[in-house]
C-alpha positions in Angstrom: -19.6 -30.3 -80.4 -22.0 -31.8 -82.7 -22.8 -30.7 -86.1 -26.1 -32.1 -88.0 -26.8 -32.4 -91.7 -30.2 -31.0 -92.3 -33.1 -33.4 -93.5 -34.4 -30.0 -95.4 -33.6 -26.3 -95.7 -36.8 -25.2 -93.8 -34.4 -23.7 -91.3 -32.1 -22.1 -93.7 -31.3 -18.6 -92.6 -31.3 -17.3 -96.1 -29.3 -14.3 -97.2 -31.2 -14.0 -100.5 -32.3 -10.5 -101.6 -36.4 -10.3 -100.9 -38.6 -7.5 -101.9 -39.7 -5.4 -98.9 -41.0 -1.7 -98.5 -38.3 0.8 -98.8 -37.5 2.2 -95.4 -34.6 4.7 -94.3 -33.0 1.9 -92.5 -32.5 -0.1 -95.6 -29.0 1.3 -96.7 -28.5 2.4 -92.9 -25.0 4.5 -92.3 -23.9 5.3 -88.5 -24.9 8.6 -86.9 -23.0 11.4 -87.7 -23.1 15.2 -86.4 -24.3 17.9 -88.5 -23.5 21.7 -88.9 -21.3 23.8 -87.3 -19.6 22.9 -83.9 -21.4 24.2 -81.2 -19.8 26.6 -78.8 -20.2 24.1 -75.8 -17.8 21.8 -77.7 -15.0 24.5 -78.7 -14.7 26.8 -76.2 -11.9 26.3 -73.6 -12.8 25.3 -70.0 -11.1 28.6 -69.0 -13.8 30.5 -70.9 -16.6 28.7 -70.1 -15.7 29.2 -66.5 -15.3 32.9 -66.7 -18.6 33.3 -68.5 -20.3 31.2 -66.2 -18.8 33.3 -63.3 -20.0 36.3 -64.9 -23.9 34.9 -65.1 -24.0 33.3 -61.4 -26.0 35.5 -59.2 -24.6 37.4 -56.1 -24.4 35.3 -52.7 -24.1 31.8 -54.4 -20.8 31.2 -53.1 -18.8 32.0 -50.0 -15.9 33.5 -52.1 -14.6 33.9 -55.6 -12.3 30.9 -54.8 -15.2 28.3 -54.1 -17.0 29.7 -57.2 -14.1 28.8 -59.5 -13.5 25.5 -57.7 -17.4 24.8 -58.5 -17.4 26.2 -62.2 -14.2 24.3 -63.1 -15.5 20.9 -61.7 -18.5 21.4 -63.2 -17.6 22.3 -66.4 -14.3 20.1 -66.5 -16.8 16.8 -66.5 -18.9 17.9 -69.3 -15.8 19.2 -71.3 -14.1 15.6 -70.6 -17.2 14.1 -72.1 -17.4 16.4 -75.1 -13.5 16.1 -76.0 -13.9 12.1 -75.9 -16.3 12.4 -78.9 -19.0 10.7 -77.4 -21.5 13.8 -77.4 -23.4 14.4 -80.6 -25.1 17.6 -82.4 -27.2 18.3 -85.4 -27.7 14.8 -85.7 -31.4 13.1 -86.1 -31.7 12.2 -82.6 -30.3 15.4 -81.1 -32.5 17.3 -83.4 -35.8 15.5 -82.2 -34.6 15.9 -78.8 -34.3 19.5 -79.1 -37.8 19.6 -80.8 -39.4 18.2 -77.8 -37.4 20.3 -75.2 -38.3 23.4 -77.0 -42.2 22.1 -76.5 -41.4 21.5 -73.0 -39.8 24.7 -72.4 -43.0 26.5 -73.9 -45.0 25.0 -71.2 -42.3 25.4 -68.3 -42.5 29.3 -69.2 -39.6 31.7 -68.3 -36.0 30.4 -67.6 -32.9 32.3 -67.0 -30.7 29.7 -68.6 -30.1 28.6 -72.3 -31.6 25.2 -71.9 -29.9 23.0 -74.8 -29.8 19.4 -75.6 -27.3 16.9 -76.8 -27.2 13.1 -77.3 -24.5 10.8 -75.7 -23.3 7.8 -77.4 -23.7 5.5 -74.6 -26.2 2.6 -74.1 -26.9 3.2 -70.7 -30.3 4.7 -69.8 -29.8 8.0 -68.7 -30.1 11.4 -68.9 -28.2 14.5 -67.3 -28.3 18.3 -66.7 -25.4 20.3 -65.9 -25.3 23.7 -64.1 -25.3 25.9 -67.1 -28.1 24.4 -68.7 -26.8 21.4 -71.1 -29.3 18.6 -71.2 -27.4 15.3 -72.0 -29.2 12.3 -72.9 -27.9 8.9 -73.8 -29.1 6.7 -76.8 -29.8 3.9 -74.3 -32.4 6.0 -73.1 -33.7 7.3 -76.6 -33.9 3.5 -77.5 -36.1 2.6 -74.6 -38.7 5.0 -74.0 -42.1 4.1 -75.3 -43.5 7.6 -76.6 -43.0 11.2 -76.7 -44.9 11.8 -73.6 -42.4 9.8 -71.4 -39.6 11.7 -73.3 -41.1 15.1 -72.1 -41.4 14.1 -68.7 -37.8 13.0 -68.6 -36.7 16.4 -70.0 -38.9 18.2 -67.5 -37.1 16.4 -64.8 -33.7 17.6 -66.1 -34.9 21.2 -66.3 -35.7 21.0 -62.8 -32.4 20.0 -61.8 -30.9 22.5 -64.0 -33.1 25.3 -63.0 -33.0 25.0 -59.2 -29.3 24.6 -59.0 -29.3 20.6 -57.8 -25.8 20.2 -59.0 -24.4 23.5 -57.4 -26.4 22.3 -54.2 -25.1 18.7 -54.3 -21.4 20.3 -54.7 -21.8 22.5 -51.4 -23.3 19.7 -49.6 -20.4 17.5 -50.4 -17.9 20.2 -49.5 -19.6 20.9 -46.1 -19.5 17.1 -45.3 -16.2 16.5 -46.0 -15.2 19.4 -44.0 -17.1 18.2 -40.9 -16.0 14.6 -41.2 -13.5 14.4 -38.7 -15.8 16.3 -36.3 -19.6 15.0 -36.9 -19.4 12.2 -39.6 -17.6 8.7 -40.0 -17.7 7.4 -43.5 -21.2 5.7 -43.3 -22.7 9.2 -42.1 -20.8 11.1 -44.6 -22.5 8.9 -47.5 -25.7 8.6 -46.1 -26.1 12.5 -46.1 -24.9 12.9 -49.3 -27.3 10.4 -50.7 -30.1 11.6 -48.6 -29.8 14.9 -50.3 -29.5 13.4 -53.7 -32.6 11.3 -53.0 -34.6 14.6 -51.8 -33.4 16.6 -55.3 -34.8 13.5 -57.3 -37.8 13.5 -55.4 -38.4 17.4 -55.9 -37.5 17.4 -59.8 -40.2 14.6 -60.1 -43.0 16.5 -58.6 -41.8 19.9 -59.7 -41.7 18.8 -63.3 -45.2 17.5 -62.9 -46.6 20.4 -61.4 -44.8 22.9 -63.8 -44.9 20.9 -67.0 -46.6 17.7 -67.2 -49.7 18.3 -65.6 -50.7 21.2 -67.4 -49.9 19.8 -70.7 -51.9 17.8 -73.1 -49.9 14.5 -72.6 -51.3 11.7 -70.9 -50.1 12.3 -67.5 -50.0 8.5 -66.2 -47.1 8.5 -68.6 -44.9 10.0 -65.8 -45.7 6.9 -63.5 -45.5 4.3 -66.8 -41.7 5.8 -67.7 -40.5 4.5 -64.2 -41.8 1.2 -65.2 -39.5 1.4 -68.2 -36.4 2.9 -66.1 -37.2 -0.1 -63.9 -36.5 -2.8 -66.9 -34.0 -0.6 -68.8 -31.2 -3.1 -68.0 -33.0 -5.2 -70.3 -32.7 -4.8 -73.8 -35.4 -2.7 -75.8 -37.4 -5.9 -76.2 -37.9 -9.3 -75.1 -38.5 -11.8 -78.1 -36.8 -15.5 -77.8 -33.8 -16.2 -79.7 -34.4 -19.3 -81.8 -32.0 -22.2 -81.4 -32.2 -22.3 -85.4 -31.3 -18.6 -85.7 -27.6 -19.8 -87.3 -28.8 -22.8 -89.3 -27.2 -22.3 -92.3 -27.2 -24.3 -95.7 -26.2 -28.4 -94.6 -24.9 -27.0 -91.1 -27.3 -27.0 -88.1 -26.2 -26.2 -84.7 -26.8 -28.4 -81.8 -29.9 -27.4 -80.0 -28.3 -28.0 -76.7 -25.9 -25.0 -77.2 -29.3 -23.0 -75.9 -31.0 -23.2 -73.0 -34.5 -25.0 -72.9 -35.4 -21.8 -70.6 -34.2 -18.3 -69.7 -33.8 -17.0 -66.2 -36.7 -15.2 -65.2 -36.8 -11.4 -65.2 -36.2 -10.2 -61.5 -36.5 -6.0 -61.4 -36.8 -5.1 -58.0 -38.9 -2.0 -57.7 -38.8 -1.5 -53.8 -35.0 -2.0 -53.3 -33.2 -0.9 -50.4 -31.8 2.6 -51.2 -30.6 3.7 -47.7 -27.3 4.4 -49.2 -28.0 5.0 -53.0 -28.0 8.2 -54.4 -31.3 7.6 -56.2 -34.8 6.8 -54.5 -36.1 3.5 -55.3 -38.7 3.5 -57.9 -41.7 2.1 -55.7 -40.9 5.5 -53.4 -40.7 7.8 -56.4 -44.0 6.5 -57.9 -45.8 6.9 -54.7 -44.8 10.4 -54.0 -45.8 11.3 -57.8 -49.4 9.6 -57.3 -50.0 11.6 -54.4 -49.5 14.5 -56.4 -51.4 13.2 -59.6 -54.3 12.7 -57.0 -54.3 16.4 -56.3 -55.1 16.9 -60.0 -58.7 17.1 -60.6 -58.6 16.4 -64.4 -59.1 13.5 -66.5 -56.4 12.2 -68.1 -55.9 12.6 -71.9 -55.1 9.8 -74.1 -52.3 11.8 -75.8 -49.0 10.0 -76.2 -47.6 12.4 -78.9 -48.1 16.0 -79.5 -45.5 16.8 -82.1 -44.5 14.1 -84.5 -44.7 10.4 -83.7 -43.1 9.6 -87.2 -40.3 11.5 -86.0 -40.2 9.8 -82.4 -39.9 6.4 -84.1 -37.4 7.7 -86.8 -35.2 8.9 -83.9 -35.7 6.1 -81.7 -34.9 3.2 -84.3 -31.8 5.3 -85.3 -30.8 4.9 -81.6 -31.6 1.2 -81.6 -29.3 0.7 -84.7 -26.6 2.7 -83.0 -26.6 0.5 -79.8 -25.5 -2.2 -82.0 -22.3 -0.2 -83.0 -21.7 0.9 -79.2 -22.0 -2.6 -78.2 -19.2 -3.8 -80.9 -17.2 -1.2 -79.8 -17.2 -2.5 -76.2 -16.6 -6.2 -76.9 -20.2 -6.7 -75.7 -21.0 -9.2 -78.3 -23.6 -10.9 -76.8 -25.6 -7.6 -76.9 -24.8 -6.6 -80.4 -25.8 -9.8 -81.7 -29.5 -9.7 -79.7 -29.7 -6.2 -80.3 -29.1 -6.9 -84.0 -31.5 -9.7 -83.9 -34.7 -7.7 -82.6 -34.1 -5.2 -85.0 -34.1 -7.8 -87.7 -37.6 -8.9 -87.0 -38.7 -5.5 -88.8 -35.7 -5.3 -91.3 -35.4 -8.6 -92.1 -32.3 -8.0 -94.9 -30.7 -5.1 -93.4 -26.9 -5.2 -94.3 -25.9 -3.2 -91.7 -27.5 -5.4 -88.8 -26.4 -8.8 -90.6 -22.7 -6.9 -90.7 -22.9 -6.5 -86.8 -23.4 -10.1 -86.4 -20.8 -11.4 -88.8 -18.5 -8.9 -87.0 -19.6 -10.0 -83.9 -19.0 -13.6 -84.7 -15.5 -13.6 -86.0 -14.5 -11.4 -83.1 -15.7 -14.0 -80.6 -14.1 -16.6 -82.6 -10.5 -15.1 -81.8 -11.3 -15.1 -78.2 -12.6 -18.4 -77.9 -9.6 -19.7 -79.8 -7.5 -18.5 -77.1 -9.7 -19.5 -74.6 -10.6 -15.8 -73.2 -14.1 -15.0 -72.7 -14.1 -13.3 -69.3 -15.4 -10.3 -70.9 -18.9 -12.1 -71.2 -21.4 -11.9 -68.7 -22.0 -15.1 -66.5 -25.1 -17.1 -67.7 -26.3 -17.4 -64.6 -26.4 -13.5 -64.3 -28.6 -12.8 -67.3 -32.2 -12.3 -67.3 -34.5 -12.6 -70.2 -34.1 -13.9 -73.3 -30.7 -12.4 -74.2 -29.6 -15.1 -72.1 -30.0 -17.7 -75.0 -27.1 -15.7 -77.2 -24.7 -15.5 -73.9 -25.2 -19.3 -73.3 -24.7 -20.3 -76.7 -21.5 -17.9 -77.1 -20.3 -19.4 -73.6 -20.8 -23.3 -74.8 -20.1 -23.4 -78.5 -16.7 -24.8 -79.0 -14.2 -22.5 -80.5 -13.7 -24.6 -83.8 -17.5 -24.9 -84.5 -17.7 -21.1 -84.0 -15.1 -20.5 -86.4 -16.9 -22.6 -89.0 -20.0 -20.8 -88.3 -18.1 -17.3 -88.7 -16.7 -18.2 -91.9 -19.9 -19.5 -93.2 -22.1 -16.7 -92.0 -19.4 -13.9 -93.3 -18.9 -15.8 -96.6 -22.5 -15.6 -97.4 -22.9 -12.1 -96.1 -20.1 -11.1 -98.6 -22.0 -13.0 -101.4 -25.1 -11.5 -100.6 -23.5 -7.9 -100.6 -20.4 -8.1 -102.9 -20.2 -4.1 -102.6 -19.8 -4.4 -99.3 -15.6 -3.9 -98.5 -16.3 -4.7 -94.8 -18.3 -8.0 -95.6 -15.4 -8.9 -98.0 -12.6 -8.4 -95.3 -14.8 -10.2 -92.3 -15.4 -13.3 -94.9 -11.4 -13.3 -95.6 -10.4 -12.7 -92.0 -12.9 -15.8 -90.9 -11.7 -18.0 -93.4 -7.9 -17.3 -92.4 -8.5 -17.9 -88.8 -10.3 -21.0 -89.3 -7.2 -22.6 -91.3 -4.5 -20.9 -89.6 -5.5 -21.3 -86.2 -7.1 -24.8 -86.1 -4.5 -25.8 -88.8 -6.9 -28.0 -90.8 -5.3 -30.3 -93.4 -6.5 -29.6 -97.1 -8.7 -32.7 -97.1 -10.5 -32.3 -94.0 -13.6 -30.6 -95.3 -15.6 -33.2 -97.4 -16.2 -31.5 -100.9 -19.2 -33.9 -102.1 -22.2 -35.3 -100.2 -22.2 -39.0 -99.2 -23.5 -41.6 -101.4 -27.2 -42.4 -100.5 -29.4 -45.0 -101.1 -31.6 -44.9 -104.2 -34.6 -42.5 -103.9 -37.2 -44.8 -104.6 -36.2 -46.6 -101.2 -36.6 -43.7 -99.4 -39.5 -43.6 -97.3 -41.7 -40.7 -97.5 -42.2 -40.3 -93.9 -38.1 -39.6 -93.5 -38.4 -36.5 -95.9 -39.3 -34.0 -93.3 -40.8 -31.3 -95.4 -44.3 -31.8 -96.7 -44.0 -29.3 -99.5 -42.8 -30.6 -102.7 -40.9 -27.4 -103.1 -38.2 -28.9 -100.7 -38.0 -32.2 -102.1 -36.1 -31.2 -105.1 -32.4 -31.3 -106.1 -29.8 -30.8 -103.2 -32.4 -30.7 -100.6 -33.8 -34.2 -101.5 -30.1 -35.5 -101.2 -29.6 -34.0 -98.0 -32.9 -35.2 -96.4 -32.1 -38.6 -97.8 -28.8 -39.2 -95.3 -29.7 -42.3 -93.5 -28.6 -44.2 -90.9 -25.1 -45.2 -93.2 -24.1 -41.4 -92.9 -25.0 -40.4 -89.4 -21.6 -41.0 -87.9 -20.4 -38.7 -90.6 -23.2 -36.3 -89.7 -21.5 -36.0 -86.4 -18.5 -34.5 -88.0 -17.5 -30.9 -88.9 -16.3 -32.2 -91.8 -19.3 -31.8 -93.6 -20.1 -28.3 -92.5 -19.2 -26.8 -95.7 -20.1 -29.2 -98.2 -22.8 -27.5 -99.8 -20.3 -24.4 -100.7 -17.5 -26.7 -102.1 -20.4 -28.2 -104.3 -22.3 -25.2 -105.4 -20.0 -22.2 -105.3 -16.7 -22.3 -107.3 -16.1 -18.7 -105.7 -15.7 -20.4 -102.2 -13.8 -23.3 -103.2 -11.3 -21.1 -104.9 -11.0 -18.4 -102.0 -10.7 -21.7 -99.7 -8.0 -23.5 -101.7 -5.9 -20.2 -102.1 -6.1 -19.5 -98.1 -5.3 -23.0 -97.7 -2.2 -22.9 -100.1 -1.0 -19.8 -98.4 -1.1 -21.5 -95.0 0.7 -24.5 -96.3 3.5 -22.4 -97.8 3.8 -20.6 -94.2 3.8 -24.2 -92.5 6.4 -25.2 -94.5 8.8 -22.4 -93.7 11.7 -22.9 -91.4 10.6 -19.9 -89.1 6.9 -21.0 -88.7 5.2 -20.4 -85.3 1.3 -21.6 -85.1 -1.0 -19.1 -83.9 -1.6 -20.9 -80.9 2.1 -20.6 -79.9 1.9 -16.9 -80.6 -1.2 -16.1 -78.7 -1.3 -16.3 -74.9 -4.4 -16.4 -72.9 -4.7 -13.3 -71.0 -6.8 -13.4 -67.9 -8.1 -9.8 -67.4 -10.9 -7.7 -66.6 -13.5 -6.7 -69.0 -11.5 -4.0 -70.9 -7.8 -4.4 -71.2 -6.1 -1.5 -69.4 -3.8 0.6 -71.9 -0.5 -0.2 -70.0 -0.9 -3.8 -70.8 -1.5 -3.3 -74.5 1.9 -1.5 -74.1 3.7 -4.2 -72.3 2.7 -6.7 -74.9 3.9 -4.3 -77.5 7.4 -3.7 -75.7 7.9 -7.4 -75.0 7.6 -8.4 -78.9 11.4 -7.9 -79.9 10.4 -8.3 -83.8 8.6 -5.1 -83.9 11.3 -3.0 -81.9 14.5 -4.4 -84.3 12.2 -4.9 -87.7 12.9 -2.0 -90.3 9.4 -0.5 -91.0 8.2 1.9 -93.6 9.0 5.5 -93.1 6.3 8.2 -91.5 5.8 10.8 -93.9 2.8 12.3 -92.1 0.6 11.8 -88.9 -2.6 12.5 -87.6 -2.5 14.4 -84.2 -4.7 14.2 -81.3 -4.6 16.9 -78.7 -2.8 15.6 -75.8 -4.1 14.6 -72.7 -2.4 15.7 -69.4 -2.1 14.3 -65.8 -0.4 15.2 -63.0 0.8 13.0 -60.3 1.7 14.3 -56.8 4.5 12.2 -55.1 4.2 9.6 -57.7 6.8 8.6 -60.6 5.8 9.1 -63.9 3.9 6.0 -65.4 2.6 4.7 -68.8 -0.7 3.5 -67.2 -3.2 6.1 -67.9 -5.4 6.0 -70.9 -3.8 7.9 -73.8 -6.7 7.1 -76.0 -8.9 9.0 -73.3 -8.5 12.9 -74.2 -8.5 14.0 -70.6 -7.5 13.4 -66.9 -7.8 14.7 -63.5 -5.3 16.8 -62.1 -5.3 15.6 -58.8 -8.8 17.1 -58.3 -7.2 20.4 -59.0 -9.7 21.4 -62.1 -8.2 25.0 -62.6 -4.7 23.5 -62.7 -5.8 20.8 -64.9 -7.1 23.1 -67.4 -4.0 25.3 -67.3 -1.7 22.5 -68.1 -3.9 21.2 -70.7 -4.0 24.3 -72.7 0.0 24.4 -72.1 0.2 20.7 -73.3 -1.8 21.5 -76.3 0.6 24.9 -77.3 3.8 23.1 -76.6 2.7 20.1 -78.9 2.1 22.2 -81.8 5.2 24.4 -81.2 7.4 21.0 -81.0 5.8 19.8 -84.2 6.3 22.9 -86.2 9.8 23.2 -85.1 10.4 19.2 -86.2 9.3 19.8 -89.5 7.4 16.6 -89.5 4.0 16.9 -91.6 0.9 16.6 -89.6 -2.9 17.2 -89.5 -4.1 18.1 -85.9 -7.4 17.1 -84.4 -8.7 19.1 -81.3 -12.0 20.0 -80.6 -10.9 23.4 -78.8 -9.0 23.9 -82.3 -10.5 25.3 -85.7 -12.3 21.9 -86.5 -14.8 21.4 -89.4 -17.8 19.6 -89.2 -16.0 16.6 -91.3 -13.0 16.6 -89.1 -15.4 16.3 -85.9 -17.0 13.2 -87.6 -13.8 11.7 -88.4 -12.4 12.8 -84.7 -15.4 10.5 -83.4 -15.2 7.7 -85.3 -11.2 7.7 -84.9 -11.8 8.0 -81.0 -14.1 4.7 -81.4 -11.5 3.0 -83.2 -8.8 3.6 -80.7 -11.1 2.9 -77.7 -11.9 -0.4 -79.3 -8.0 -0.9 -80.3 -6.9 -0.8 -76.6 -9.8 -2.6 -75.2 -8.7 -5.9 -77.2 -5.8 -8.0 -75.3 -4.2 -9.0 -78.8 -2.2 -6.7 -80.9 -3.4 -8.2 -84.1 -7.2 -8.4 -83.2 -9.3 -6.7 -85.8 -11.0 -3.3 -84.7 -14.2 -3.1 -86.1 -14.6 0.6 -87.2 -12.3 -0.3 -90.0 -15.2 0.5 -92.5 -14.3 4.3 -92.5 -10.4 3.6 -92.6 -10.1 3.9 -96.3 -11.4 6.9 -96.4 -9.9 8.3 -93.6 -6.1 7.6 -94.9 -7.2 8.7 -98.3 -8.5 12.2 -96.9 -5.5 12.7 -94.6 -2.9 11.0 -96.8 -1.6 8.8 -93.8 -2.5 5.5 -91.9 -0.5 7.2 -88.9 -2.3 8.6 -85.7 -0.2 9.9 -83.1 -1.2 10.3 -79.3 0.7 12.2 -76.8 0.3 12.4 -73.2 2.2 14.8 -71.2 2.4 14.8 -67.3 4.4 17.3 -64.6 4.4 16.0 -60.8 6.7 16.7 -58.2 8.6 14.1 -55.9 10.2 14.8 -52.5 14.1 14.5 -52.9 13.8 13.1 -49.5 11.0 12.4 -47.4 12.9 12.5 -44.2 13.7 16.3 -44.6 10.9 17.5 -46.3 9.2 18.6 -43.1 12.5 20.4 -41.9 12.4 22.2 -45.0 8.8 23.8 -44.0 10.0 24.3 -40.4 12.9 26.2 -41.5 11.0 28.4 -44.2 8.6 29.0 -41.7 10.9 30.5 -39.3 12.2 32.8 -41.8 9.1 33.6 -43.7 6.2 32.0 -42.1 3.7 33.2 -45.1 6.3 31.5 -47.6 7.1 28.4 -45.7 5.4 26.1 -48.1 7.1 27.8 -51.0 10.4 27.6 -49.6 10.2 24.2 -48.7 8.8 22.8 -51.9 11.7 24.8 -53.6 14.6 23.2 -51.6 13.2 19.6 -51.0 11.5 18.8 -54.2 12.2 18.6 -57.9 10.0 19.1 -60.5 9.9 16.4 -63.4 8.3 15.9 -66.7 7.3 12.9 -68.5 5.6 12.3 -71.9 4.9 9.6 -74.0 4.1 9.4 -77.8 2.3 6.4 -79.3 2.2 6.2 -83.2 -0.5 3.9 -84.3 -1.1 2.1 -88.1 -4.8 2.5 -88.4 -4.8 0.7 -91.6 -3.1 -2.7 -90.3 -4.2 -2.2 -86.3 -0.8 -2.1 -85.1 1.2 -0.3 -82.9 3.9 1.5 -84.9 6.3 2.9 -82.3 6.3 3.8 -78.5 8.5 6.5 -77.3 8.3 7.2 -73.5 10.7 10.1 -71.7 11.0 11.1 -68.1 13.4 14.0 -67.3 14.0 16.6 -64.7 12.9 20.2 -65.1 9.3 21.2 -66.1 9.6 24.4 -67.8 8.3 25.4 -70.9 11.4 25.4 -72.7 12.6 22.0 -71.2 9.4 20.2 -72.4 9.3 21.7 -75.6 12.7 20.5 -76.1 11.8 17.2 -75.4 8.8 16.8 -77.3 10.8 18.6 -80.1 13.4 15.6 -80.0 10.8 12.7 -80.2 9.2 14.3 -83.3 12.6 15.1 -84.8 13.5 11.6 -84.6 10.3 10.6 -86.2 10.9 13.0 -89.0 14.7 11.4 -89.5 13.1 8.2 -89.7 10.9 9.4 -92.5 14.1 11.0 -94.3 16.3 8.2 -93.8 14.1 5.1 -93.2 16.0 4.2 -89.7 15.6 4.7 -86.2 18.3 6.4 -84.3 18.8 5.0 -80.7 18.6 7.8 -77.9 21.7 7.5 -75.7 20.4 10.0 -72.8 20.8 8.5 -69.6 18.1 10.3 -68.4 15.6 8.9 -71.1 13.7 5.7 -71.4 13.2 5.3 -75.2 10.7 2.3 -76.6 10.7 2.2 -80.3 
């Protein structure tokens, strides 16, 4: 680890306000949905299935049961995506996509479906189509396509998928292959059969999109091929610009250039990969097939890349690129967040939002570097292109130095944007982490420049910058640090010297934080942060159950009396079903859906019941609440709150430490003020059946079959199986980012009355804790209660 005192300020990454032309992105605010909630969002799964079955044509299915099975499965996954909060409507990107889609449909001609499009908050380059005409376009795709013509071809491709019922045909094939698996297929043959069909529909969608739409449009039809090159490189960022090793150089702090690689790994996108077991054909095969179709077109290509509105395309694309920064931050992809923001800073060099993204990423990485847990970062050797420089930097920079960099960066960010509450919090937290985790002594950082030789003795050749503008004041002093200070220049103690010399506000903030730390350290119960935090060796995203385990092991949270819960914001419950499985708290409560043993109809029924019982139990308990459910009566403002809250919860459970800051905090103050509470309640309900005795189970079926053959499964089930109900309540304090309480129940009996009583009891205890400010132990032997 080496810190160097800069000879000049020529590499100073300044936060000073410069004069740039006004742009709609100068004061960028995260994308939000606009207008009334579309029917695709608020209609129940059951209602969607019934409508789809009414619209289906005769002879599409062998029987009604198969039709129900398909439509419930098809609608379920779209519904799950929508209720996750990742699908947007009425925003600037969706509106532009709909405009292009309308133009494509005018070229396509008659369609028997209501084709519409929504934007998905995902960084992956992808688009999809549903059986009933919904097109879903990821922000990652919008961020990378090069022009309107390419986007139009992709939308035409997805229209063909929907119009030609490719989703339905894939379902039928999958069902048939599974049914015939024992007769004709082994596992490999089954996969090949399904992937072969998947590739065939991709070829069909390409060719039909070209023939029916693209070939007869005024677009440059060569863009149909060029967009496949965009797809080929879509795993890379939207641009490739070298990341300078001086990017973070700041004031007198200069990072060691060796933290950055001298060269980056080459880009090795493979166009002609082996696609024998892939669901999509390789791009070389697709381009070859499309090229043959293009050759049939006896028409000179036009030069038109845009037929509608190029400015609208640019605005939608830049919006998508800005949104990727936020998505990367939520997903702990800090390398992507920093590099993506760096790319955008080339066009928007003083953008507050982008600099805040970088500051938040640096702070978050500091927490993980301090506990030596960076497994979520990609391996440097696996990263291609210019982004590799950022990954390498985050991988090798020492934790202490990164902490100093985060503290400097975020303080200067706040200094440049003093009205930004988020920047203020980042500055305070970064400084607190630096002092508390590394336990620096009060006099560790040098607060004045070292003595230097007289200016007249300094040789001109040692003053690096030629311009006289740099040879004044402090710059001249810094440039005059010669050999007598070279050893100190290796030390981190000089990293903040210029702030101590010139910035009284920083000095006061530092001293205040230091005094608070010294007071804590002198206390008899002091435990260092290093001791409190144990490195957690886990995968990229931390399972929800691990977060719960961490909480349950912390007795101080169990026993400590806490403020009463007067009111909660309740999210619609998640419902799961486990056959022959004990109830466990290992499913993701923050996800708003779960599969009911692949019985999608049963899942839909259980979810509706769970919602009904939750509301009924809350009303009976008298606990004050606001209920958030897309399937309910939700306003546009509530939907946007729901989307941001879901992102907050997702990131909260992704962090391994309970006290790690969640980056969606910017909206929390407004959220708490609007709803009058910082508490958010999550509820999971699960019904499952457990055999009373596996040995006697087959005899129940045999006996039942002998008596009433048609009812043998029911008799065996009723005699030798028992129904159980499990539920879990988690209350989060979104203001301080902590789990407030967890209550997990498991009982025999799954009737609606029994379930309501259990839920009512849980909510009543929360209400009583608000009335008495104490928690009452539940002594029921059949109940496990973690509070």
